[in-house]
ZAMARGU-4260 file (C-alpha; in steps of 0.2 Angstrom, whole numbers, plus 5000, padded with zeros to 4 digits):
<rodrens>
0) 5156/5046/5441 | 5157/5040/5423 | 5172/5034/5426 | 5168/5024/5442 | 5151/5016/5434
5) 5163/5011/5419 | 5176/5002/5429 | 5162/4995/5440 | 5155/4985/5424 | 5171/4982/5416
10) 5176/4971/5433 | 5157/4964/5431 | 5161/4958/5415 | 5179/4952/5418 | 5172/4943/5432
15) 5159/4934/5424 | 5170/4930/5409 | 5183/4921/5420 | 5170/4912/5429 | 5162/4906/5414
20) 5178/4899/5406 | 5183/4892/5423 | 5166/4883/5423 | 5170/4878/5404 | 5188/4871/5409
25) 5180/4860/5423 | 5166/4852/5412 | 5179/4850/5399 | 5189/4839/5412 | 5173/4829/5419
30) 5168/4827/5399 | 5185/4818/5396 | 5188/4808/5409 | 5171/4806/5421 | 5160/4802/5407
35) 5166/4787/5397 | 5163/4796/5381 | 5178/4792/5374 | 5187/4777/5382 | 5202/4783/5394
40) 5216/4771/5391 | 5231/4782/5400 | 5223/4782/5416 | 5215/4799/5424 | 5227/4812/5426
45) 5225/4821/5444 | 5213/4833/5444 | 5227/4846/5452 | 5235/4847/5437 | 5220/4853/5427
50) 5215/4864/5440 | 5231/4872/5441 | 5229/4878/5423 | 5215/4890/5428 | 5229/4903/5435
55) 5234/4903/5416 | 5218/4902/5408 | 5212/4917/5419 | 5226/4928/5414 | 5226/4925/5394
60) 5206/4926/5394 | 5208/4942/5403 | 5222/4949/5391 | 5215/4944/5375 | 5197/4950/5378
65) 5205/4967/5385 | 5216/4969/5369 | 5200/4964/5357 | 5191/4979/5365 | 5179/4967/5374
70) 5179/4978/5390 | 5175/4997/5380 | 5158/5003/5381 | 5147/4996/5369 | 5130/5003/5370
75) 5131/5009/5352 | 5139/4993/5345 | 5128/4980/5337 | 5126/4963/5346 | 5132/4952/5332
80) 5149/4962/5329 | 5152/4960/5349 | 5147/4941/5348 | 5159/4939/5332 | 5172/4947/5343
85) 5170/4936/5357 | 5169/4919/5345 | 5187/4926/5337 | 5195/4932/5355 | 5191/4912/5361
90) 5199/4904/5347 | 5215/4916/5350 | 5214/4912/5368 | 5213/4894/5365 | 5228/4894/5354
95) 5238/4904/5365 | 5233/4892/5379 | 5239/4877/5369 | 5254/4886/5363 | 5260/4889/5381
100) 5256/4870/5388 | 5267/4863/5374 | 5280/4876/5378 | 5282/4873/5396 | 5275/4855/5398
105) 5284/4843/5409 | 5287/4825/5404 | 5275/4819/5418 | 5261/4830/5412 | 5252/4827/5399
110) 5236/4836/5394 | 5222/4830/5384 | 5220/4836/5366 | 5201/4831/5367 | 5199/4842/5384
115) 5205/4857/5374 | 5195/4852/5360 | 5179/4854/5372 | 5184/4868/5382 | 5186/4880/5367
120) 5169/4873/5362 | 5161/4875/5377 | 5169/4892/5383 | 5164/4899/5366 | 5146/4894/5369
125) 5146/4899/5388 | 5154/4916/5387 | 5142/4920/5371 | 5126/4915/5382 | 5134/4925/5397
130) 5137/4941/5387 | 5121/4940/5380 | 5112/4937/5395 | 5121/4952/5403 | 5118/4964/5389
135) 5098/4958/5390 | 5098/4963/5410 | 5108/4979/5404 | 5095/4984/5391 | 5081/4982/5403
140) 5087/4992/5417 | 5090/5006/5404 | 5073/5004/5399 | 5066/5006/5415 | 5077/5023/5419
145) 5092/5015/5427 | 5109/5017/5422 | 5107/5031/5412 | 5120/5043/5402 | 5114/5062/5399
150) 5119/5068/5382 | 5120/5085/5373 | 5121/5087/5355 | 5129/5101/5346 | 5120/5106/5331
155) 5103/5107/5327 | 5102/5103/5308 | 5097/5086/5299 | 5113/5076/5307 | 5106/5081/5325
160) 5088/5077/5319 | 5095/5060/5313 | 5104/5056/5329 | 5088/5062/5340 | 5077/5048/5331
165) 5091/5034/5331 | 5092/5037/5350 | 5075/5039/5353 | 5073/5021/5343 | 5085/5013/5356
170) 5079/5016/5373 | 5088/5001/5378 | 5105/5011/5376 | 5099/5023/5390 | 5104/5039/5383
175) 5095/5053/5390 | 5094/5068/5378 | 5096/5083/5388 | 5095/5096/5374 | 5105/5104/5358
180) 5116/5119/5355 | 5113/5130/5339 | 5123/5144/5330 | 5111/5157/5336 | 5100/5148/5351
185) 5085/5160/5349 | 5073/5145/5345 | 5064/5137/5358 | 5064/5118/5350 | 5076/5110/5340
190) 5077/5094/5330 | 5064/5081/5336 | 5057/5093/5347 | 5071/5093/5361 | 5074/5110/5369
195) 5088/5123/5362 | 5099/5127/5378 | 5110/5140/5370 | 5123/5143/5357 | 5139/5136/5353
200) 5148/5151/5361 | 5139/5144/5377 | 5146/5127/5377 | 5159/5131/5390 | 5146/5139/5404
205) 5135/5124/5400 | 5146/5111/5403 | 5151/5118/5420 | 5134/5118/5427 | 5126/5104/5420
210) 5129/5087/5424 | 5131/5076/5406 | 5141/5062/5401 | 5141/5062/5384 | 5143/5075/5370
215) 5139/5073/5350 | 5146/5084/5340 | 5133/5086/5325 | 5137/5101/5317 | 5127/5104/5299
220) 5140/5107/5285 | 5137/5127/5285 | 5142/5127/5302 | 5159/5116/5299 | 5169/5133/5300
225) 5166/5133/5319 | 5172/5115/5322 | 5187/5121/5330 | 5181/5133/5341 | 5170/5120/5348
230) 5183/5107/5350 | 5194/5119/5359 | 5179/5121/5372 | 5180/5102/5374 | 5199/5097/5373
235) 5201/5098/5392 | 5185/5089/5396 | 5184/5072/5402 | 5166/5067/5395 | 5163/5055/5381
240) 5164/5066/5365 | 5160/5059/5347 | 5159/5068/5331 | 5146/5064/5317 | 5152/5074/5301
245) 5138/5079/5289 | 5145/5069/5276 | 5133/5054/5275 | 5123/5063/5262 | 5137/5059/5251
250) 5138/5041/5256 | 5132/5027/5245 | 5138/5010/5249 | 5149/5002/5261 | 5152/5018/5271
255) 5165/5016/5285 | 5180/5024/5295 | 5197/5016/5291 | 5213/5019/5295 | 5227/5024/5285
260) 5245/5024/5294 | 5236/5030/5310 | 5226/5043/5301 | 5205/5041/5302 | 5200/5041/5284
265) 5180/5042/5280 | 5175/5030/5266 | 5159/5035/5257 | 5159/5021/5244 | 5167/5005/5248
270) 5165/4987/5242 | 5152/4977/5253 | 5164/4960/5247 | 5182/4960/5252 | 5192/4949/5262
275) 5183/4933/5268 | 5166/4938/5261 | 5173/4938/5244 | 5183/4922/5247 | 5166/4915/5254
280) 5157/4919/5239 | 5170/4913/5226 | 5171/4896/5235 | 5151/4894/5235 | 5151/4900/5216
285) 5165/4886/5213 | 5157/4874/5221 | 5138/4876/5214 | 5143/4880/5196 | 5155/4864/5195
290) 5142/4855/5200 | 5129/4863/5189 | 5139/4859/5174 | 5140/4840/5178 | 5122/4840/5180
295) 5116/4849/5165 | 5130/4844/5155 | 5118/4831/5145 | 5106/4845/5143 | 5118/4857/5138
300) 5125/4844/5123 | 5107/4842/5118 | 5104/4861/5116 | 5119/4863/5107 | 5114/4850/5094
305) 5098/4858/5092 | 5105/4875/5089 | 5117/4869/5077 | 5104/4860/5064 | 5090/4871/5067
310) 5100/4888/5060 | 5115/4893/5052 | 5130/4899/5064 | 5140/4893/5078 | 5132/4886/5095
315) 5138/4898/5106 | 5136/4918/5106 | 5149/4929/5114 | 5148/4946/5118 | 5156/4960/5128
320) 5148/4963/5146 | 5154/4973/5162 | 5157/4966/5178 | 5167/4968/5194 | 5175/4986/5195
325) 5170/4989/5178 | 5181/4975/5169 | 5175/4969/5153 | 5173/4952/5149 | 5163/4940/5135
330) 5150/4932/5142 | 5144/4914/5134 | 5126/4910/5129 | 5118/4899/5117 | 5115/4907/5101
335) 5097/4913/5099 | 5096/4924/5085 | 5102/4925/5066 | 5121/4928/5064 | 5119/4945/5058
340) 5106/4950/5070 | 5116/4969/5075 | 5120/4972/5056 | 5111/4990/5059 | 5120/4991/5076
345) 5114/4986/5094 | 5098/4986/5100 | 5085/4979/5112 | 5074/4964/5105 | 5056/4967/5103
350) 5040/4957/5104 | 5039/4946/5088 | 5058/4951/5084 | 5062/4942/5068 | 5079/4942/5072
355) 5076/4928/5085 | 5076/4910/5078 | 5061/4898/5084 | 5074/4888/5095 | 5081/4904/5101
360) 5064/4908/5106 | 5060/4894/5116 | 5078/4894/5125 | 5075/4913/5128 | 5058/4911/5138
365) 5066/4896/5147 | 5082/4905/5152 | 5091/4888/5145 | 5102/4901/5134 | 5110/4906/5150
370) 5117/4889/5156 | 5134/4892/5149 | 5137/4907/5159 | 5142/4892/5171 | 5159/4892/5164
375) 5159/4912/5165 | 5158/4908/5183 | 5170/4896/5185 | 5182/4907/5176 | 5179/4921/5188
380) 5170/4934/5176 | 5154/4933/5186 | 5146/4926/5200 | 5130/4913/5202 | 5121/4929/5211
385) 5123/4948/5206 | 5118/4962/5195 | 5114/4956/5178 | 5129/4962/5166 | 5126/4975/5153
390) 5134/4980/5137 | 5145/4994/5137 | 5136/5003/5126 | 5120/5003/5135 | 5130/5006/5152
395) 5136/5024/5144 | 5118/5028/5142 | 5111/5021/5157 | 5126/5031/5168 | 5119/5048/5162
400) 5101/5047/5166 | 5101/5034/5182 | 5108/5040/5198 | 5120/5028/5207 | 5119/5016/5191
405) 5138/5013/5192 | 5138/5005/5209 | 5132/4989/5203 | 5148/4987/5196 | 5156/4986/5214
410) 5151/4966/5215 | 5152/4953/5203 | 5139/4951/5189 | 5128/4935/5191 | 5117/4924/5182
415) 5103/4928/5193 | 5100/4941/5206 | 5087/4950/5217 | 5078/4960/5203 | 5078/4945/5194
420) 5068/4934/5208 | 5057/4948/5211 | 5050/4949/5191 | 5061/4963/5185 | 5072/4954/5172
425) 5071/4956/5153 | 5063/4970/5144 | 5056/4979/5161 | 5060/4995/5171 | 5079/4997/5170
430) 5076/5009/5186 | 5066/4996/5195 | 5081/4984/5192 | 5094/4997/5198 | 5083/5000/5214
435) 5084/4980/5217 | 5101/4979/5212 | 5107/4993/5224 | 5096/4984/5239 | 5108/4969/5235
440) 5123/4978/5237 | 5118/4987/5253 | 5111/4970/5261 | 5123/4958/5253 | 5126/4941/5264
445) 5129/4922/5260 | 5111/4918/5266 | 5104/4933/5255 | 5114/4924/5240 | 5106/4907/5246
450) 5090/4915/5246 | 5091/4922/5229 | 5097/4904/5223 | 5083/4896/5231 | 5071/4909/5223
455) 5077/4906/5207 | 5074/4886/5209 | 5057/4888/5214 | 5048/4901/5202 | 5059/4892/5187
460) 5068/4899/5173 | 5054/4904/5163 | 5056/4923/5158 | 5039/4929/5153 | 5048/4945/5148
465) 5060/4938/5135 | 5057/4940/5115
</rodrens>
């Protein structure tokens, strides 16, 4: 029954997708040759030539969409991920279509490049709208009790409880919980109040007498030695089977399932910035840092002169800090202290600290001493946005007493950050700063970086906690 339902919905989605791309192709022809938006110099080609391309469009789009997993069940998949795959699938399909037309084209038939451009934009837009509408209708049907899936959870620990709470939170998934199995099976109620319907050893007989669609294996860590027995009972089953390992308690950031030569590998601690994300962040850094250096160059030149004439010593101050993946670098700042400020060893500045010069106190309070770090950004030592870089001597201290402290080095250090725009800068709680840094790591996006930059500008550069 479950397989028949899946095939029915798969055919529904295929039909809807092909209808949408067909409409997009016809509209693209109409926009190019019938509306006069762009002059037609070589005459209007026969509609039959373009209509005959529909058979190739159907074959290409159906093949690419299937290969990219757009017809698999997606109840638990985020809509944003499905739409992103949809955009990529349309881009690949249009490239294959263009390649095919140029490979097999006849001299008497020339397809307009502008039609392909219109078609690509329209097919992407309309397919996104079509998928969003279908998903909305399906969610509403499931909320009303139609098209349900019946689920059994194997396990009665914290993992099972978390699964229950998430399923109840998303009623649009249309999952009905039958109950769960535990080691002893003696309790009447399991996690979240769902009934315990038996023991692990009852699994085989329970599957025979109960109509269910999905099984989630969520054994607690202490019961993992029983996993082979449970999987042996499920090996001949045609049910949808998922395993939720009791490992999330060890996960920090970037947890995901990866693949290595066909072997699934669970990543408990990864980097949120890789591939296109890291490239985009770097491009943003280069663009804004380069423009900022040009804009602030007169001010930096003036500050350099004032620092030089106001106290003895170099204009710039360089100090070892730690950035991305624990890589050390030398941070550049305008000098704000006397040259022998750390003759007695490294330490924090304090209110009324005599080591800070008069000009330095002004630069610190306005954060203007940080401007040379724009060159650190250009060199790739830092980013515009990220956790503030710390000195190795203090890192050794903090990592001993602050849990997850070292995770902040999973992204490049920044001139400004989430902690700083929320008031945790300078001589403030290190625990609060780390809390905000970890929030940034777990929720990173280009939009969050832009938001932090905007808040930095709106709040000004003034630092009330600088001494």
